[in-house]
PDB file of N, CA, C and O in Angstrom, chain B, residues numbered from 101:
ATOM      1  N   MET B 101     193.268 150.322  61.471  1.00  0.00           N
ATOM      2  CA  MET B 101     194.568 149.702  61.525  1.00  0.00           C
ATOM      3  C   MET B 101     194.841 148.919  59.918  1.00  0.00           C
ATOM      4  O   MET B 101     193.929 148.146  59.625  1.00  0.00           O
ATOM      5  N   LYS B 102     195.652 148.999  59.163  1.00  0.00           N
ATOM      6  CA  LYS B 102     195.634 148.486  57.892  1.00  0.00           C
ATOM      7  C   LYS B 102     196.378 147.202  58.114  1.00  0.00           C
ATOM      8  O   LYS B 102     197.192 146.936  58.999  1.00  0.00           O
ATOM      9  N   SER B 103     195.885 146.381  57.024  1.00  0.00           N
ATOM     10  CA  SER B 103     196.576 144.803  57.352  1.00  0.00           C
ATOM     11  C   SER B 103     197.763 144.928  56.698  1.00  0.00           C
ATOM     12  O   SER B 103     197.979 145.804  55.861  1.00  0.00           O
ATOM     13  N   PRO B 104     198.530 144.111  57.031  1.00  0.00           N
ATOM     14  CA  PRO B 104     199.760 143.571  56.265  1.00  0.00           C
ATOM     15  C   PRO B 104     199.689 143.371  54.840  1.00  0.00           C
ATOM     16  O   PRO B 104     200.480 143.811  54.006  1.00  0.00           O
ATOM     17  N   LEU B 105     198.854 142.795  54.677  1.00  0.00           N
ATOM     18  CA  LEU B 105     198.442 142.703  53.124  1.00  0.00           C
ATOM     19  C   LEU B 105     198.325 144.023  52.537  1.00  0.00           C
ATOM     20  O   LEU B 105     199.144 144.347  51.676  1.00  0.00           O
ATOM     21  N   ILE B 106     197.430 144.811  52.884  1.00  0.00           N
ATOM     22  CA  ILE B 106     197.271 146.179  52.277  1.00  0.00           C
ATOM     23  C   ILE B 106     198.390 147.090  52.293  1.00  0.00           C
ATOM     24  O   ILE B 106     198.540 147.958  51.432  1.00  0.00           O
ATOM     25  N   GLN B 107     199.322 146.871  53.440  1.00  0.00           N
ATOM     26  CA  GLN B 107     200.713 147.537  53.303  1.00  0.00           C
ATOM     27  C   GLN B 107     201.620 147.006  52.103  1.00  0.00           C
ATOM     28  O   GLN B 107     202.175 147.833  51.379  1.00  0.00           O
ATOM     29  N   GLU B 108     201.743 145.951  51.933  1.00  0.00           N
ATOM     30  CA  GLU B 108     202.466 145.328  50.951  1.00  0.00           C
ATOM     31  C   GLU B 108     201.774 145.743  49.642  1.00  0.00           C
ATOM     32  O   GLU B 108     202.549 145.937  48.705  1.00  0.00           O
ATOM     33  N   ILE B 109     200.879 145.862  49.475  1.00  0.00           N
ATOM     34  CA  ILE B 109     199.949 145.980  48.206  1.00  0.00           C
ATOM     35  C   ILE B 109     200.353 147.611  47.907  1.00  0.00           C
ATOM     36  O   ILE B 109     200.770 147.896  46.784  1.00  0.00           O
ATOM     37  N   ASP B 110     200.235 148.516  48.793  1.00  0.00           N
ATOM     38  CA  ASP B 110     200.620 149.706  48.492  1.00  0.00           C
ATOM     39  C   ASP B 110     202.077 150.270  48.687  1.00  0.00           C
ATOM     40  O   ASP B 110     202.301 151.444  48.393  1.00  0.00           O
ATOM     41  N   LYS B 111     203.130 149.408  49.207  1.00  0.00           N
ATOM     42  CA  LYS B 111     204.342 149.464  48.882  1.00  0.00           C
ATOM     43  C   LYS B 111     204.867 149.058  47.323  1.00  0.00           C
ATOM     44  O   LYS B 111     205.679 149.647  46.611  1.00  0.00           O
ATOM     45  N   LYS B 112     204.144 147.911  47.087  1.00  0.00           N
ATOM     46  CA  LYS B 112     204.466 147.688  45.769  1.00  0.00           C
ATOM     47  C   LYS B 112     203.866 148.708  44.662  1.00  0.00           C
ATOM     48  O   LYS B 112     204.469 148.831  43.596  1.00  0.00           O
ATOM     49  N   CYS B 113     202.594 149.492  44.931  1.00  0.00           N
ATOM     50  CA  CYS B 113     201.923 150.265  44.079  1.00  0.00           C
ATOM     51  C   CYS B 113     202.820 151.504  43.806  1.00  0.00           C
ATOM     52  O   CYS B 113     202.761 152.135  42.752  1.00  0.00           O
ATOM     53  N   GLN B 114     203.647 151.801  44.825  1.00  0.00           N
ATOM     54  CA  GLN B 114     204.318 153.111  45.127  1.00  0.00           C
ATOM     55  C   GLN B 114     205.352 152.995  44.061  1.00  0.00           C
ATOM     56  O   GLN B 114     205.898 154.027  43.672  1.00  0.00           O
ATOM     57  N   LYS B 115     205.723 151.668  43.473  1.00  0.00           N
ATOM     58  CA  LYS B 115     206.877 151.593  42.684  1.00  0.00           C
ATOM     59  C   LYS B 115     206.454 151.969  41.340  1.00  0.00           C
ATOM     60  O   LYS B 115     207.263 152.554  40.620  1.00  0.00           O
ATOM     61  N   CYS B 116     205.245 151.692  40.902  1.00  0.00           N
ATOM     62  CA  CYS B 116     204.611 151.867  39.789  1.00  0.00           C
ATOM     63  C   CYS B 116     203.887 153.100  39.898  1.00  0.00           C
ATOM     64  O   CYS B 116     204.308 153.904  39.067  1.00  0.00           O
ATOM     65  N   TYR B 117     202.939 153.565  40.621  1.00  0.00           N
ATOM     66  CA  TYR B 117     202.359 154.889  40.767  1.00  0.00           C
ATOM     67  C   TYR B 117     202.892 155.688  42.317  1.00  0.00           C
ATOM     68  O   TYR B 117     202.194 155.686  43.331  1.00  0.00           O
ATOM     69  N   PRO B 118     203.993 156.212  42.236  1.00  0.00           N
ATOM     70  CA  PRO B 118     204.674 156.895  43.173  1.00  0.00           C
ATOM     71  C   PRO B 118     203.624 157.889  43.530  1.00  0.00           C
ATOM     72  O   PRO B 118     202.869 158.258  42.630  1.00  0.00           O
ATOM     73  N   THR B 119     203.488 158.344  44.672  1.00  0.00           N
ATOM     74  CA  THR B 119     202.703 159.483  45.595  1.00  0.00           C
ATOM     75  C   THR B 119     203.250 160.526  45.137  1.00  0.00           C
ATOM     76  O   THR B 119     204.480 160.494  45.164  1.00  0.00           O
ATOM     77  N   VAL B 120     202.569 161.860  44.536  1.00  0.00           N
ATOM     78  CA  VAL B 120     203.145 163.033  44.215  1.00  0.00           C
ATOM     79  C   VAL B 120     202.715 164.059  44.682  1.00  0.00           C
ATOM     80  O   VAL B 120     201.806 164.491  43.972  1.00  0.00           O
ATOM     81  N   TRP B 121     202.938 164.733  45.621  1.00  0.00           N
ATOM     82  CA  TRP B 121     202.950 166.249  46.145  1.00  0.00           C
ATOM     83  C   TRP B 121     202.554 167.362  45.572  1.00  0.00           C
ATOM     84  O   TRP B 121     203.494 167.558  44.802  1.00  0.00           O
ATOM     85  N   PHE B 122     201.871 168.167  45.422  1.00  0.00           N
ATOM     86  CA  PHE B 122     202.057 169.706  44.767  1.00  0.00           C
ATOM     87  C   PHE B 122     201.824 170.890  45.661  1.00  0.00           C
ATOM     88  O   PHE B 122     200.772 171.084  46.270  1.00  0.00           O
ATOM     89  N   ASP B 123     202.732 171.557  45.692  1.00  0.00           N
ATOM     90  CA  ASP B 123     202.976 172.587  46.634  1.00  0.00           C
ATOM     91  C   ASP B 123     201.911 173.797  46.323  1.00  0.00           C
ATOM     92  O   ASP B 123     201.639 174.729  47.079  1.00  0.00           O
ATOM     93  N   GLN B 124     201.405 173.552  45.074  1.00  0.00           N
ATOM     94  CA  GLN B 124     200.532 174.976  44.717  1.00  0.00           C
ATOM     95  C   GLN B 124     199.317 174.429  44.358  1.00  0.00           C
ATOM     96  O   GLN B 124     199.301 173.395  43.689  1.00  0.00           O
ATOM     97  N   GLN B 125     198.131 175.061  44.762  1.00  0.00           N
ATOM     98  CA  GLN B 125     197.014 174.407  44.519  1.00  0.00           C
ATOM     99  C   GLN B 125     196.061 175.831  44.281  1.00  0.00           C
ATOM    100  O   GLN B 125     196.277 176.816  44.987  1.00  0.00           O
ATOM    101  N   LEU B 126     195.039 175.845  43.272  1.00  0.00           N
ATOM    102  CA  LEU B 126     194.029 176.763  43.479  1.00  0.00           C
ATOM    103  C   LEU B 126     192.784 176.448  44.381  1.00  0.00           C
ATOM    104  O   LEU B 126     192.204 175.410  44.063  1.00  0.00           O
ATOM    105  N   VAL B 127     192.442 176.898  45.073  1.00  0.00           N
ATOM    106  CA  VAL B 127     191.108 176.609  45.964  1.00  0.00           C
ATOM    107  C   VAL B 127     190.095 177.773  45.487  1.00  0.00           C
ATOM    108  O   VAL B 127     190.520 178.895  45.211  1.00  0.00           O
ATOM    109  N   PHE B 128     188.870 177.468  45.416  1.00  0.00           N
ATOM    110  CA  PHE B 128     187.777 178.436  44.968  1.00  0.00           C
ATOM    111  C   PHE B 128     186.440 178.107  45.248  1.00  0.00           C
ATOM    112  O   PHE B 128     185.945 177.050  44.858  1.00  0.00           O
ATOM    113  N   LYS B 129     185.738 179.066  45.994  1.00  0.00           N
ATOM    114  CA  LYS B 129     184.191 178.343  46.474  1.00  0.00           C
ATOM    115  C   LYS B 129     183.248 178.134  44.853  1.00  0.00           C
ATOM    116  O   LYS B 129     183.508 178.638  43.761  1.00  0.00           O
ATOM    117  N   PHE B 130     182.368 177.414  45.156  1.00  0.00           N
ATOM    118  CA  PHE B 130     181.447 177.187  44.245  1.00  0.00           C
ATOM    119  C   PHE B 130     180.444 176.794  44.675  1.00  0.00           C
ATOM    120  O   PHE B 130     180.385 176.386  45.835  1.00  0.00           O
ATOM    121  N   ASN B 131     179.229 176.811  43.742  1.00  0.00           N
ATOM    122  CA  ASN B 131     177.705 176.455  43.941  1.00  0.00           C
ATOM    123  C   ASN B 131     178.049 175.077  43.711  1.00  0.00           C
ATOM    124  O   ASN B 131     179.125 174.704  43.243  1.00  0.00           O
ATOM    125  N   CYS B 132     176.826 174.125  44.156  1.00  0.00           N
ATOM    126  CA  CYS B 132     176.528 172.822  43.743  1.00  0.00           C
ATOM    127  C   CYS B 132     176.447 172.785  42.388  1.00  0.00           C
ATOM    128  O   CYS B 132     176.912 171.748  41.914  1.00  0.00           O
ATOM    129  N   GLU B 133     175.942 173.693  41.473  1.00  0.00           N
ATOM    130  CA  GLU B 133     175.282 173.535  40.325  1.00  0.00           C
ATOM    131  C   GLU B 133     176.561 173.722  39.528  1.00  0.00           C
ATOM    132  O   GLU B 133     176.485 173.428  38.335  1.00  0.00           O
ATOM    133  N   ASP B 134     177.643 174.134  39.959  1.00  0.00           N
ATOM    134  CA  ASP B 134     178.521 174.718  39.094  1.00  0.00           C
ATOM    135  C   ASP B 134     179.339 173.518  38.424  1.00  0.00           C
ATOM    136  O   ASP B 134     179.682 173.457  37.244  1.00  0.00           O
ATOM    137  N   PHE B 135     179.563 172.627  39.375  1.00  0.00           N
ATOM    138  CA  PHE B 135     180.761 171.418  39.069  1.00  0.00           C
ATOM    139  C   PHE B 135     179.854 169.954  39.520  1.00  0.00           C
ATOM    140  O   PHE B 135     179.068 169.850  40.461  1.00  0.00           O
ATOM    141  N   GLU B 136     180.147 169.171  38.780  1.00  0.00           N
ATOM    142  CA  GLU B 136     179.707 167.750  38.742  1.00  0.00           C
ATOM    143  C   GLU B 136     181.090 166.818  39.045  1.00  0.00           C
ATOM    144  O   GLU B 136     182.207 167.221  38.720  1.00  0.00           O
ATOM    145  N   PRO B 137     180.878 165.615  39.661  1.00  0.00           N
ATOM    146  CA  PRO B 137     181.872 164.787  39.612  1.00  0.00           C
ATOM    147  C   PRO B 137     182.819 164.545  38.617  1.00  0.00           C
ATOM    148  O   PRO B 137     184.040 164.534  38.772  1.00  0.00           O
ATOM    149  N   GLU B 138     182.158 164.341  37.526  1.00  0.00           N
ATOM    150  CA  GLU B 138     182.795 163.889  36.356  1.00  0.00           C
ATOM    151  C   GLU B 138     183.476 165.067  35.539  1.00  0.00           C
ATOM    152  O   GLU B 138     183.778 164.883  34.360  1.00  0.00           O
ATOM    153  N   ASP B 139     183.723 166.306  36.188  1.00  0.00           N
ATOM    154  CA  ASP B 139     184.536 167.511  35.566  1.00  0.00           C
ATOM    155  C   ASP B 139     185.578 167.393  36.055  1.00  0.00           C
ATOM    156  O   ASP B 139     186.351 168.344  35.939  1.00  0.00           O
ATOM    157  N   SER B 140     186.022 166.180  36.800  1.00  0.00           N
ATOM    158  CA  SER B 140     187.546 166.480  37.296  1.00  0.00           C
ATOM    159  C   SER B 140     188.246 166.243  35.840  1.00  0.00           C
ATOM    160  O   SER B 140     187.843 165.474  34.967  1.00  0.00           O
ATOM    161  N   GLY B 141     189.254 166.989  35.798  1.00  0.00           N
ATOM    162  CA  GLY B 141     190.474 166.605  34.699  1.00  0.00           C
ATOM    163  C   GLY B 141     189.899 167.788  33.888  1.00  0.00           C
ATOM    164  O   GLY B 141     190.463 167.874  32.797  1.00  0.00           O
ATOM    165  N   ALA B 142     189.025 168.648  34.072  1.00  0.00           N
ATOM    166  CA  ALA B 142     188.353 169.622  33.241  1.00  0.00           C
ATOM    167  C   ALA B 142     189.603 171.196  33.533  1.00  0.00           C
ATOM    168  O   ALA B 142     190.034 171.490  34.647  1.00  0.00           O
ATOM    169  N   SER B 143     189.906 171.876  32.384  1.00  0.00           N
ATOM    170  CA  SER B 143     190.874 173.047  32.818  1.00  0.00           C
ATOM    171  C   SER B 143     189.868 174.138  33.260  1.00  0.00           C
ATOM    172  O   SER B 143     188.690 174.266  32.929  1.00  0.00           O
ATOM    173  N   VAL B 144     190.809 175.073  34.289  1.00  0.00           N
ATOM    174  CA  VAL B 144     190.203 176.245  35.011  1.00  0.00           C
ATOM    175  C   VAL B 144     190.944 177.190  34.155  1.00  0.00           C
ATOM    176  O   VAL B 144     192.145 177.113  33.893  1.00  0.00           O
ATOM    177  N   ALA B 145     190.000 178.214  33.686  1.00  0.00           N
ATOM    178  CA  ALA B 145     190.491 179.427  33.166  1.00  0.00           C
ATOM    179  C   ALA B 145     190.225 180.637  33.939  1.00  0.00           C
ATOM    180  O   ALA B 145     189.447 180.731  34.889  1.00  0.00           O
ATOM    181  N   ASP B 146     190.984 181.587  33.412  1.00  0.00           N
ATOM    182  CA  ASP B 146     190.464 183.011  34.096  1.00  0.00           C
ATOM    183  C   ASP B 146     189.724 183.872  33.332  1.00  0.00           C
ATOM    184  O   ASP B 146     189.500 183.667  32.139  1.00  0.00           O
ATOM    185  N   LYS B 147     189.295 184.908  33.998  1.00  0.00           N
ATOM    186  CA  LYS B 147     188.358 185.353  33.174  1.00  0.00           C
ATOM    187  C   LYS B 147     188.656 186.059  31.675  1.00  0.00           C
ATOM    188  O   LYS B 147     187.768 186.606  31.021  1.00  0.00           O
ATOM    189  N   LYS B 148     189.840 185.969  31.309  1.00  0.00           N
ATOM    190  CA  LYS B 148     190.446 186.276  29.815  1.00  0.00           C
ATOM    191  C   LYS B 148     190.547 185.051  29.126  1.00  0.00           C
ATOM    192  O   LYS B 148     191.059 185.048  28.006  1.00  0.00           O
ATOM    193  N   GLY B 149     190.100 183.928  29.675  1.00  0.00           N
ATOM    194  CA  GLY B 149     189.949 182.839  28.607  1.00  0.00           C
ATOM    195  C   GLY B 149     191.649 182.112  28.938  1.00  0.00           C
ATOM    196  O   GLY B 149     191.881 181.352  27.998  1.00  0.00           O
ATOM    197  N   ARG B 150     192.384 182.115  29.555  1.00  0.00           N
ATOM    198  CA  ARG B 150     193.735 181.551  29.751  1.00  0.00           C
ATOM    199  C   ARG B 150     193.608 180.652  30.770  1.00  0.00           C
ATOM    200  O   ARG B 150     192.985 180.779  31.824  1.00  0.00           O
ATOM    201  N   ALA B 151     194.471 179.420  30.228  1.00  0.00           N
ATOM    202  CA  ALA B 151     194.186 178.482  31.153  1.00  0.00           C
ATOM    203  C   ALA B 151     195.017 177.984  32.468  1.00  0.00           C
ATOM    204  O   ALA B 151     196.184 177.656  32.251  1.00  0.00           O
ATOM    205  N   LEU B 152     194.712 177.926  33.323  1.00  0.00           N
ATOM    206  CA  LEU B 152     195.406 178.224  34.689  1.00  0.00           C
ATOM    207  C   LEU B 152     195.764 176.897  35.470  1.00  0.00           C
ATOM    208  O   LEU B 152     196.685 176.883  36.286  1.00  0.00           O
ATOM    209  N   GLY B 153     194.954 175.718  35.169  1.00  0.00           N
ATOM    210  CA  GLY B 153     195.026 174.598  36.008  1.00  0.00           C
ATOM    211  C   GLY B 153     193.942 173.478  35.541  1.00  0.00           C
ATOM    212  O   GLY B 153     192.973 173.535  34.783  1.00  0.00           O
ATOM    213  N   ILE B 154     194.324 172.788  36.054  1.00  0.00           N
ATOM    214  CA  ILE B 154     193.654 171.395  35.839  1.00  0.00           C
ATOM    215  C   ILE B 154     192.486 170.874  37.277  1.00  0.00           C
ATOM    216  O   ILE B 154     193.070 170.726  38.350  1.00  0.00           O
ATOM    217  N   LEU B 155     191.441 170.701  37.281  1.00  0.00           N
ATOM    218  CA  LEU B 155     190.550 170.770  38.039  1.00  0.00           C
ATOM    219  C   LEU B 155     190.633 169.089  38.542  1.00  0.00           C
ATOM    220  O   LEU B 155     190.625 168.251  37.640  1.00  0.00           O
ATOM    221  N   HIS B 156     190.722 168.570  40.127  1.00  0.00           N
ATOM    222  CA  HIS B 156     190.717 167.674  40.259  1.00  0.00           C
ATOM    223  C   HIS B 156     189.993 167.118  41.670  1.00  0.00           C
ATOM    224  O   HIS B 156     189.933 165.939  42.019  1.00  0.00           O
ATOM    225  N   ALA B 157     189.509 168.176  42.323  1.00  0.00           N
ATOM    226  CA  ALA B 157     189.222 167.630  43.644  1.00  0.00           C
ATOM    227  C   ALA B 157     188.044 168.788  44.102  1.00  0.00           C
ATOM    228  O   ALA B 157     187.980 169.909  43.598  1.00  0.00           O
ATOM    229  N   ALA B 158     187.135 168.277  45.157  1.00  0.00           N
ATOM    230  CA  ALA B 158     186.449 169.275  45.709  1.00  0.00           C
ATOM    231  C   ALA B 158     186.737 169.011  47.240  1.00  0.00           C
ATOM    232  O   ALA B 158     187.140 167.934  47.680  1.00  0.00           O
ATOM    233  N   TRP B 159     186.456 170.232  48.053  1.00  0.00           N
ATOM    234  CA  TRP B 159     186.789 170.121  49.453  1.00  0.00           C
ATOM    235  C   TRP B 159     185.328 170.650  50.235  1.00  0.00           C
ATOM    236  O   TRP B 159     185.033 171.845  50.232  1.00  0.00           O
ATOM    237  N   VAL B 160     184.677 169.873  50.732  1.00  0.00           N
ATOM    238  CA  VAL B 160     183.370 170.178  51.372  1.00  0.00           C
ATOM    239  C   VAL B 160     183.458 170.374  52.549  1.00  0.00           C
ATOM    240  O   VAL B 160     183.946 169.531  53.302  1.00  0.00           O
ATOM    241  N   THR B 161     182.895 171.799  53.053  1.00  0.00           N
ATOM    242  CA  THR B 161     183.099 171.691  54.610  1.00  0.00           C
ATOM    243  C   THR B 161     181.630 171.868  54.926  1.00  0.00           C
ATOM    244  O   THR B 161     180.852 171.494  54.048  1.00  0.00           O
ATOM    245  N   GLU B 162     181.034 172.466  56.229  1.00  0.00           N
ATOM    246  CA  GLU B 162     179.929 172.354  56.984  1.00  0.00           C
ATOM    247  C   GLU B 162     179.129 173.798  56.037  1.00  0.00           C
ATOM    248  O   GLU B 162     178.009 173.922  55.543  1.00  0.00           O
ATOM    249  N   ASN B 163     180.065 174.513  56.090  1.00  0.00           N
ATOM    250  CA  ASN B 163     179.268 176.061  55.192  1.00  0.00           C
ATOM    251  C   ASN B 163     179.478 176.072  53.830  1.00  0.00           C
ATOM    252  O   ASN B 163     178.489 176.381  53.165  1.00  0.00           O
ATOM    253  N   PHE B 164     180.603 175.793  53.164  1.00  0.00           N
ATOM    254  CA  PHE B 164     180.998 175.755  51.937  1.00  0.00           C
ATOM    255  C   PHE B 164     181.426 174.383  51.146  1.00  0.00           C
ATOM    256  O   PHE B 164     181.557 173.250  51.608  1.00  0.00           O
ATOM    257  N   ARG B 165     181.598 174.846  49.827  1.00  0.00           N
ATOM    258  CA  ARG B 165     182.022 173.930  49.027  1.00  0.00           C
ATOM    259  C   ARG B 165     183.372 174.786  47.937  1.00  0.00           C
ATOM    260  O   ARG B 165     183.397 175.902  47.417  1.00  0.00           O
ATOM    261  N   TYR B 166     184.401 173.598  47.943  1.00  0.00           N
ATOM    262  CA  TYR B 166     185.593 174.386  47.080  1.00  0.00           C
ATOM    263  C   TYR B 166     185.811 173.425  46.387  1.00  0.00           C
ATOM    264  O   TYR B 166     185.711 172.249  46.737  1.00  0.00           O
ATOM    265  N   ALA B 167     186.337 174.098  44.655  1.00  0.00           N
ATOM    266  CA  ALA B 167     186.859 173.382  43.895  1.00  0.00           C
ATOM    267  C   ALA B 167     188.289 173.407  44.351  1.00  0.00           C
ATOM    268  O   ALA B 167     188.633 174.199  45.228  1.00  0.00           O
ATOM    269  N   ILE B 168     189.508 172.211  43.550  1.00  0.00           N
ATOM    270  CA  ILE B 168     190.711 172.191  43.894  1.00  0.00           C
ATOM    271  C   ILE B 168     191.190 172.079  42.640  1.00  0.00           C
ATOM    272  O   ILE B 168     190.562 171.280  41.945  1.00  0.00           O
ATOM    273  N   ALA B 169     192.253 172.713  42.039  1.00  0.00           N
ATOM    274  CA  ALA B 169     192.920 172.577  40.971  1.00  0.00           C
ATOM    275  C   ALA B 169     194.499 172.610  41.082  1.00  0.00           C
ATOM    276  O   ALA B 169     195.044 173.133  42.054  1.00  0.00           O
ATOM    277  N   SER B 170     194.987 172.211  40.372  1.00  0.00           N
ATOM    278  CA  SER B 170     196.566 172.297  40.424  1.00  0.00           C
ATOM    279  C   SER B 170     197.025 173.098  39.050  1.00  0.00           C
ATOM    280  O   SER B 170     196.737 172.760  37.902  1.00  0.00           O
ATOM    281  N   LEU B 171     197.725 174.121  39.408  1.00  0.00           N
ATOM    282  CA  LEU B 171     198.376 175.031  38.681  1.00  0.00           C
ATOM    283  C   LEU B 171     198.764 174.039  37.238  1.00  0.00           C
ATOM    284  O   LEU B 171     198.791 172.846  37.542  1.00  0.00           O
ATOM    285  N   TYR B 172     198.983 174.233  36.157  1.00  0.00           N
ATOM    286  CA  TYR B 172     199.707 173.504  34.990  1.00  0.00           C
ATOM    287  C   TYR B 172     201.093 173.616  35.083  1.00  0.00           C
ATOM    288  O   TYR B 172     201.855 172.680  34.842  1.00  0.00           O
ATOM    289  N   PHE B 173     201.494 174.887  35.472  1.00  0.00           N
ATOM    290  CA  PHE B 173     203.235 174.947  35.560  1.00  0.00           C
ATOM    291  C   PHE B 173     203.765 173.999  36.624  1.00  0.00           C
ATOM    292  O   PHE B 173     204.892 173.521  36.495  1.00  0.00           O
ATOM    293  N   ALA B 174     203.027 173.718  37.631  1.00  0.00           N
ATOM    294  CA  ALA B 174     203.572 173.145  38.943  1.00  0.00           C
ATOM    295  C   ALA B 174     203.074 171.667  38.641  1.00  0.00           C
ATOM    296  O   ALA B 174     203.725 170.806  39.233  1.00  0.00           O
ATOM    297  N   VAL B 175     202.095 171.237  37.875  1.00  0.00           N
ATOM    298  CA  VAL B 175     202.144 169.967  37.590  1.00  0.00           C
ATOM    299  C   VAL B 175     203.159 169.464  36.558  1.00  0.00           C
ATOM    300  O   VAL B 175     203.628 168.345  36.769  1.00  0.00           O
ATOM    301  N   PHE B 176     203.674 170.315  35.174  1.00  0.00           N
ATOM    302  CA  PHE B 176     204.319 170.035  34.637  1.00  0.00           C
ATOM    303  C   PHE B 176     205.983 169.997  35.193  1.00  0.00           C
ATOM    304  O   PHE B 176     206.812 169.172  34.809  1.00  0.00           O
ATOM    305  N   GLU B 177     206.181 170.860  35.972  1.00  0.00           N
ATOM    306  CA  GLU B 177     207.257 170.861  36.880  1.00  0.00           C
ATOM    307  C   GLU B 177     207.488 169.788  37.736  1.00  0.00           C
ATOM    308  O   GLU B 177     208.636 169.351  37.815  1.00  0.00           O
ATOM    309  N   THR B 178     206.483 169.227  38.470  1.00  0.00           N
ATOM    310  CA  THR B 178     206.706 168.195  39.483  1.00  0.00           C
ATOM    311  C   THR B 178     206.625 166.972  38.924  1.00  0.00           C
ATOM    312  O   THR B 178     207.104 166.062  39.601  1.00  0.00           O
ATOM    313  N   LEU B 179     205.987 166.591  37.508  1.00  0.00           N
ATOM    314  CA  LEU B 179     206.052 165.276  36.814  1.00  0.00           C
ATOM    315  C   LEU B 179     207.479 165.501  35.796  1.00  0.00           C
ATOM    316  O   LEU B 179     207.867 164.485  35.219  1.00  0.00           O
ATOM    317  N   ASP B 180     208.039 166.426  35.629  1.00  0.00           N
ATOM    318  CA  ASP B 180     209.217 166.672  35.042  1.00  0.00           C
ATOM    319  C   ASP B 180     208.697 166.381  33.288  1.00  0.00           C
ATOM    320  O   ASP B 180     209.306 165.607  32.549  1.00  0.00           O
ATOM    321  N   VAL B 181     207.715 167.019  32.950  1.00  0.00           N
ATOM    322  CA  VAL B 181     207.367 167.218  31.400  1.00  0.00           C
ATOM    323  C   VAL B 181     208.089 168.158  30.561  1.00  0.00           C
ATOM    324  O   VAL B 181     208.078 169.334  30.926  1.00  0.00           O
ATOM    325  N   VAL B 182     208.799 167.805  29.356  1.00  0.00           N
ATOM    326  CA  VAL B 182     209.516 168.609  29.073  1.00  0.00           C
ATOM    327  C   VAL B 182     208.629 168.642  27.576  1.00  0.00           C
ATOM    328  O   VAL B 182     207.827 167.785  27.204  1.00  0.00           O
ATOM    329  N   GLU B 183     209.039 169.930  26.825  1.00  0.00           N
ATOM    330  CA  GLU B 183     208.650 170.067  25.724  1.00  0.00           C
ATOM    331  C   GLU B 183     209.530 169.177  24.691  1.00  0.00           C
ATOM    332  O   GLU B 183     210.734 168.995  24.869  1.00  0.00           O
ATOM    333  N   ILE B 184     208.781 168.619  23.548  1.00  0.00           N
ATOM    334  CA  ILE B 184     209.426 167.956  22.329  1.00  0.00           C
ATOM    335  C   ILE B 184     209.693 169.080  21.345  1.00  0.00           C
ATOM    336  O   ILE B 184     208.678 169.656  20.954  1.00  0.00           O
ATOM    337  N   MET B 185     210.842 169.505  20.870  1.00  0.00           N
ATOM    338  CA  MET B 185     210.792 170.276  19.690  1.00  0.00           C
ATOM    339  C   MET B 185     211.364 169.423  18.479  1.00  0.00           C
ATOM    340  O   MET B 185     212.270 168.590  18.497  1.00  0.00           O
ATOM    341  N   GLU B 186     210.437 169.947  17.225  1.00  0.00           N
ATOM    342  CA  GLU B 186     210.699 169.036  16.440  1.00  0.00           C
ATOM    343  C   GLU B 186     211.753 169.804  15.087  1.00  0.00           C
ATOM    344  O   GLU B 186     212.164 169.111  14.156  1.00  0.00           O
TER     345      GLU B 186
END
């Protein structure tokens, strides 16, 4: 159980850093040597070199390790990123 102080801090943090949920994620199996913890934020590309998303997490199960990435278009849409035309 969280203490009231932690709950108060969480509530205040949500004003500046609100939780954002992404509904579309890429999940793919990987070997231990394929990714390192500091790879978070790296671009994920398809076989043709097209950028698909941003790597941000790993999901480790008893039998496999998975990398999780958010699709770029989903991130831009959720965070309301707009293109600035000059």
